[in-house]
C-alpha positions as CSV (number, residue, x, y, z in Angstrom):
1,M,0.0,0.0,0.0
2,K,2.8,2.4,0.9
3,K,4.6,1.6,-2.4
4,Y,1.3,2.4,-4.3
5,I,0.9,5.7,-2.6
6,L,4.5,6.6,-3.3
7,K,4.0,5.8,-7.0
8,V,0.9,8.1,-7.1
9,L,2.8,10.9,-5.5
10,M,5.7,10.6,-7.9
11,F,3.2,10.6,-10.9
12,I,1.7,13.9,-9.6
13,V,5.1,15.5,-9.3
14,V,5.9,14.5,-12.9
15,I,2.6,16.0,-14.2
16,L,3.2,19.3,-12.3
17,N,6.7,19.5,-13.7
18,I,5.4,19.1,-17.3
19,S,2.8,21.8,-16.7
20,C,5.7,24.2,-15.9
21,T,7.7,23.5,-19.0
22,D,7.4,24.6,-22.6
23,G,6.6,21.0,-23.8
24,K,10.3,20.3,-24.4
25,G,11.2,19.9,-20.8
26,N,12.4,23.5,-20.4
27,S,11.0,25.4,-17.4
28,R,9.1,28.6,-18.0
29,S,7.8,31.5,-15.9
30,E,5.4,34.5,-16.4
31,N,8.4,36.4,-17.9
32,D,8.7,33.8,-20.7
33,I,5.2,34.4,-22.1
34,S,5.3,35.3,-25.8
35,P,4.4,38.9,-26.8
36,D,1.3,37.7,-28.6
37,T,0.1,35.8,-25.6
38,E,0.8,38.7,-23.3
39,N,-1.1,41.2,-25.5
40,E,-4.0,38.8,-25.7
41,T,-4.0,38.5,-21.9
42,K,-3.9,42.3,-21.3
43,S,-6.4,43.2,-24.0
44,E,-9.8,43.9,-22.6
45,Q,-13.2,44.4,-24.3
46,I,-14.3,48.1,-23.9
47,E,-17.7,48.2,-22.4
48,L,-19.1,51.7,-23.3
49,A,-22.7,52.0,-24.6
50,D,-24.0,54.8,-26.8
51,P,-20.3,55.4,-27.9
52,T,-18.9,58.4,-29.8
53,I,-15.4,59.0,-31.2
54,F,-13.9,62.5,-31.6
55,Y,-11.0,62.8,-34.0
56,H,-8.6,65.6,-33.3
57,N,-4.9,66.2,-34.2
58,D,-4.3,62.6,-35.3
59,T,-5.8,61.2,-32.1
60,Y,-9.1,59.3,-31.6
61,Y,-11.0,60.0,-28.4
62,L,-13.6,57.4,-27.4
63,Y,-16.4,58.3,-24.9
64,G,-19.7,56.6,-24.0
65,T,-22.1,55.5,-21.3
66,S,-20.2,53.6,-18.6
67,Q,-21.4,50.2,-17.5
68,G,-20.1,46.9,-16.2
69,S,-16.7,47.3,-14.5
70,L,-16.3,50.8,-15.9
71,A,-19.5,52.0,-14.1
72,E,-17.8,51.1,-10.8
73,K,-15.4,53.9,-11.3
74,G,-18.2,56.5,-10.7
75,L,-20.5,58.7,-12.6
76,G,-19.6,60.7,-15.6
77,F,-17.8,60.0,-18.9
78,L,-14.5,58.1,-19.2
79,V,-12.3,58.6,-22.2
80,F,-10.0,56.2,-24.1
81,T,-7.5,57.3,-26.8
82,S,-5.9,55.7,-29.9
83,D,-3.8,56.8,-32.9
84,D,-5.2,54.1,-35.2
85,M,-8.6,52.9,-33.8
86,E,-6.9,49.5,-33.3
87,N,-5.0,50.0,-30.0
88,W,-6.8,51.8,-27.2
89,E,-5.4,53.2,-24.0
90,G,-7.5,54.2,-21.0
91,P,-9.3,55.5,-19.3
92,V,-7.0,58.5,-19.5
93,G,-9.3,61.5,-18.7
94,K,-7.8,64.2,-16.6
95,S,-10.2,63.6,-13.7
96,N,-9.1,60.2,-12.6
97,G,-9.9,58.8,-16.0
98,F,-13.0,60.9,-16.6
99,A,-13.2,63.5,-19.2
100,L,-16.3,64.7,-17.3
101,A,-16.9,63.8,-13.7
102,E,-20.2,64.0,-11.8
103,T,-18.7,66.6,-9.4
104,E,-18.1,69.0,-12.3
105,A,-21.4,68.4,-14.1
106,Y,-25.1,68.6,-14.1
107,G,-27.0,65.6,-12.8
108,N,-26.5,62.7,-10.4
109,Q,-27.7,59.8,-12.4
110,G,-28.2,58.5,-16.0
111,F,-25.1,59.9,-17.6
112,W,-25.8,58.8,-21.2
113,A,-24.8,59.3,-24.8
114,P,-22.1,62.1,-24.9
115,Q,-20.9,63.9,-28.0
116,V,-17.7,65.9,-28.2
117,F,-16.9,68.6,-30.7
118,E,-14.8,71.8,-31.1
119,Y,-16.4,75.2,-31.5
120,K,-14.7,78.6,-31.4
121,D,-11.4,77.1,-30.1
122,T,-13.2,75.4,-27.2
123,F,-14.1,71.7,-26.7
124,Y,-17.7,71.0,-25.9
125,M,-19.4,67.9,-24.6
126,A,-23.2,67.6,-25.1
127,Y,-24.6,64.8,-22.9
128,T,-27.6,63.4,-21.1
129,A,-28.1,63.3,-17.3
130,N,-31.3,62.9,-15.3
131,E,-33.1,62.6,-18.6
132,N,-32.1,66.2,-19.5
133,I,-29.5,67.5,-21.9
134,A,-26.5,69.5,-20.7
135,I,-23.4,71.0,-22.3
136,A,-20.0,71.3,-20.7
137,T,-16.7,72.9,-21.9
138,S,-13.0,72.2,-21.7
139,D,-9.7,73.3,-23.1
140,S,-8.8,69.6,-23.9
141,P,-10.6,66.5,-25.2
142,L,-9.3,64.8,-22.1
143,G,-11.2,67.2,-19.9
144,P,-11.9,68.2,-17.4
145,F,-15.2,69.2,-18.9
146,V,-17.2,71.5,-16.7
147,N,-20.6,73.2,-16.7
148,A,-22.4,75.3,-14.1
149,G,-24.7,72.5,-13.1
150,E,-27.5,73.5,-15.4
151,A,-29.4,71.7,-18.2
152,L,-30.9,73.1,-21.4
153,Y,-34.4,74.2,-20.7
154,A,-37.2,72.0,-22.1
155,E,-40.8,71.3,-21.2
156,T,-40.3,67.6,-21.4
157,K,-37.7,65.0,-20.8
158,Q,-35.0,64.9,-23.5
159,I,-32.0,62.7,-24.2
160,D,-29.3,61.8,-26.9
161,P,-28.0,65.2,-28.0
162,F,-26.1,65.7,-31.3
163,V,-24.9,69.2,-32.3
164,F,-24.5,69.8,-36.0
165,F,-23.1,73.0,-37.7
166,D,-24.2,74.1,-41.1
167,N,-24.0,77.4,-42.9
168,G,-23.1,79.3,-39.8
169,K,-25.9,77.8,-37.7
170,A,-25.9,75.2,-34.9
171,Y,-28.6,72.6,-34.7
172,L,-29.5,70.4,-31.8
173,Y,-30.8,67.0,-32.8
174,H,-32.1,65.1,-29.8
175,V,-34.8,62.7,-28.6
176,R,-37.9,63.9,-26.8
177,L,-39.8,61.4,-24.6
178,E,-43.2,62.2,-25.9
179,D,-45.5,59.3,-26.8
180,G,-42.4,57.3,-27.6
181,N,-38.8,58.2,-28.2
182,R,-39.0,60.7,-31.1
183,I,-36.2,62.6,-32.8
184,F,-36.4,66.4,-33.0
185,V,-34.2,69.3,-34.2
186,A,-34.0,72.9,-33.2
187,E,-31.7,75.7,-34.1
188,M,-29.4,76.8,-31.2
189,E,-28.4,80.2,-29.9
190,E,-24.9,81.2,-30.8
191,D,-23.6,80.5,-27.2
192,L,-25.1,77.0,-27.4
193,E,-26.8,77.5,-24.0
194,S,-30.3,77.2,-25.3
195,I,-32.4,76.5,-28.4
196,K,-34.7,78.8,-30.3
197,P,-38.1,77.3,-29.4
198,E,-39.8,78.6,-32.5
199,T,-37.5,76.4,-34.6
200,L,-38.3,73.1,-32.9
201,K,-39.4,70.5,-35.3
202,E,-39.9,66.7,-35.3
203,C,-37.7,64.8,-37.6
204,L,-38.9,61.2,-37.4
205,S,-40.4,58.5,-35.1
206,A,-40.5,54.7,-35.2
207,T,-43.3,53.9,-37.6
208,Q,-42.0,51.1,-39.8
209,P,-42.1,47.3,-39.0
210,W,-38.3,47.0,-38.6
211,E,-38.3,49.9,-36.1
212,N,-40.7,48.2,-33.7
213,T,-40.5,44.5,-34.0
214,A,-42.0,43.9,-30.6
215,S,-45.1,46.1,-31.4
216,A,-44.4,48.0,-28.3
217,A,-46.8,50.7,-27.1
218,W,-43.8,53.1,-26.7
219,P,-42.0,53.0,-30.1
220,V,-38.3,54.0,-30.0
221,A,-36.2,56.1,-32.5
222,E,-33.1,57.5,-30.9
223,G,-29.3,58.1,-31.1
224,P,-29.4,60.7,-33.9
225,T,-26.2,61.5,-35.9
226,V,-26.2,63.9,-38.8
227,L,-23.8,64.5,-41.7
228,K,-23.8,66.3,-45.0
229,H,-22.7,64.7,-48.3
230,N,-23.0,66.3,-51.7
231,E,-25.6,68.8,-50.5
232,L,-27.8,66.1,-49.0
233,Y,-28.3,65.6,-45.3
234,Y,-28.1,62.2,-43.7
235,L,-29.8,61.5,-40.3
236,I,-28.5,58.2,-38.9
237,Y,-30.6,56.7,-36.0
238,S,-31.4,53.6,-34.1
239,A,-34.8,52.0,-33.6
240,N,-36.4,49.4,-31.2
241,D,-35.8,49.4,-27.5
242,F,-32.1,48.9,-26.8
243,R,-32.9,45.7,-24.9
244,N,-34.5,44.2,-28.0
245,P,-32.2,41.9,-30.0
246,D,-33.5,43.7,-33.1
247,Y,-32.1,47.0,-32.1
248,A,-30.7,48.3,-35.4
249,V,-29.5,51.3,-37.4
250,G,-31.2,53.1,-40.3
251,Y,-31.0,56.5,-41.9
252,A,-33.1,59.2,-43.6
253,T,-32.2,62.0,-46.0
254,A,-33.3,65.6,-46.5
255,D,-32.4,68.6,-48.6
256,S,-32.4,70.8,-45.4
257,P,-31.0,70.2,-41.9
258,V,-34.5,70.6,-40.6
259,G,-36.1,68.1,-43.0
260,P,-38.5,66.9,-44.2
261,W,-36.8,63.5,-43.8
262,E,-37.3,60.5,-46.1
263,K,-36.3,57.2,-44.6
264,S,-34.1,54.9,-46.8
265,G,-35.7,51.9,-48.4
266,D,-32.5,50.0,-47.5
267,N,-33.1,50.2,-43.8
268,P,-31.8,48.8,-41.5
269,I,-28.2,49.2,-42.8
270,I,-26.7,47.7,-39.6
271,N,-28.5,44.9,-37.7
272,R,-27.9,41.6,-35.9
273,E,-28.2,39.6,-39.1
274,M,-25.3,41.6,-40.6
275,V,-22.9,41.7,-37.7
276,G,-23.9,38.5,-35.8
277,E,-24.5,40.4,-32.6
278,N,-27.7,41.2,-30.9
279,G,-28.7,44.8,-30.1
280,S,-26.4,46.4,-32.6
281,G,-26.9,50.2,-32.6
282,H,-26.8,53.6,-31.0
283,G,-23.5,55.2,-32.0
284,D,-21.9,58.0,-33.9
285,I,-20.0,58.7,-37.1
286,V,-16.3,59.3,-37.1
287,I,-14.4,60.5,-40.1
288,G,-10.7,60.0,-39.4
289,E,-7.4,59.4,-41.2
290,N,-7.6,59.3,-45.0
291,E,-11.3,60.5,-44.7
292,E,-12.4,57.0,-43.9
293,M,-15.8,56.9,-42.3
294,H,-16.8,54.6,-39.5
295,Y,-19.8,54.1,-37.2
296,V,-19.0,53.3,-33.6
297,L,-21.8,51.5,-31.8
298,H,-22.6,49.0,-29.1
299,T,-24.0,45.5,-29.0
300,H,-25.5,43.2,-26.4
301,F,-23.0,41.3,-24.2
302,S,-24.2,38.0,-25.4
303,N,-27.2,36.2,-26.8
304,A,-28.4,35.6,-23.2
305,S,-27.5,39.0,-21.7
306,V,-27.9,42.6,-22.6
307,H,-25.4,44.1,-20.1
308,P,-22.7,45.1,-20.1
309,R,-22.9,46.2,-23.7
310,K,-19.8,46.0,-25.9
311,T,-18.3,48.7,-28.0
312,A,-17.7,48.0,-31.7
313,I,-17.0,49.7,-35.0
314,I,-17.9,49.2,-38.6
315,K,-16.9,51.0,-41.8
316,L,-19.5,53.1,-43.8
317,N,-19.4,54.1,-47.5
318,F,-21.4,56.2,-49.9
319,N,-22.2,54.1,-53.0
320,E,-23.6,55.4,-56.2
321,D,-25.4,53.2,-58.7
322,A,-25.6,53.4,-62.5
323,E,-28.5,55.8,-62.3
324,G,-26.7,58.2,-59.9
325,N,-28.6,57.2,-56.8
326,V,-26.5,57.4,-53.7
327,S,-26.9,55.0,-50.7
328,L,-25.2,54.7,-47.4
329,T,-23.9,51.2,-46.7
330,A,-21.9,49.4,-44.0
331,E,-19.1,46.9,-44.7
332,E,-20.0,43.7,-43.0
333,E,-16.5,42.3,-43.0
334,S,-15.1,45.5,-41.3
335,F,-17.1,45.0,-38.1
336,K,-14.9,44.5,-35.0
337,F,-15.0,45.1,-31.2
338,L,-12.8,47.7,-29.6
339,K,-10.4,46.6,-26.9
340,S,-8.0,48.4,-24.6
341,N,-4.4,47.4,-23.9
């Protein structure tokens, strides 16, 4: 019996010794891990929902709604940076990783869907907090962004701001919570501290089958982003409740920044069938190096779980057919998740 036990112990020692070698009998340690394995170990999925990327001086700045482990860092908006949209570092905001921290902002809950832009040599962040829209300023994309603790006045709850400049005017596209999530636009005052109420106009709401696959009583169209191409305006938006696997992205066009808007017959242009991930939507356009255009968005965590949502990116193109008709399309093969080092 003693001899049997001794043989078993010797066998265990041999197995443990093999597990600590490189397969050729050479011992290894943590310092011997190959660079590829090390990068794979350190690389982590970025978990920002409602993401946006601001491109400035050859650097990409990524912001979004914090959730998962990032939400444990506090309220506000963290920022990650990259010089190629492949390798991300962060969070690197000047306020302990935050570009905008709760202590320097309006609101105490629901920090959602930021947008960062430059205007008159100042950096601005438009964002949602407490289901209101606020705007903060900074001298750097890394922050700290600060406002006076005030939100833009509105008679109703409003979320998802996007500020667009055209012909010397600033327009605020946003979502008003009125009989559904509906997208509106209004011209802003020059100081960007308020809208001109008389210019407020509805852009679109969720009325098509793909936009409300659950036949919900509260239809959702949200996450507006606007750009101009060849004198035509494109309003990119997401539809369905974000918890719905069919959450997807479509667009509408207009001859004016205030509409009327005509939805594309090719909608949705990004959905779960294309990218293989549930809940793909709510993002922003980034035009970066070489004028390449991408759409940064989030997806569900998995087929079984919505949260924490994962940050991804996909390339967009304008395509013209033989008859001169232009359409906005996404490159399916370009879809990828964003990870930090």
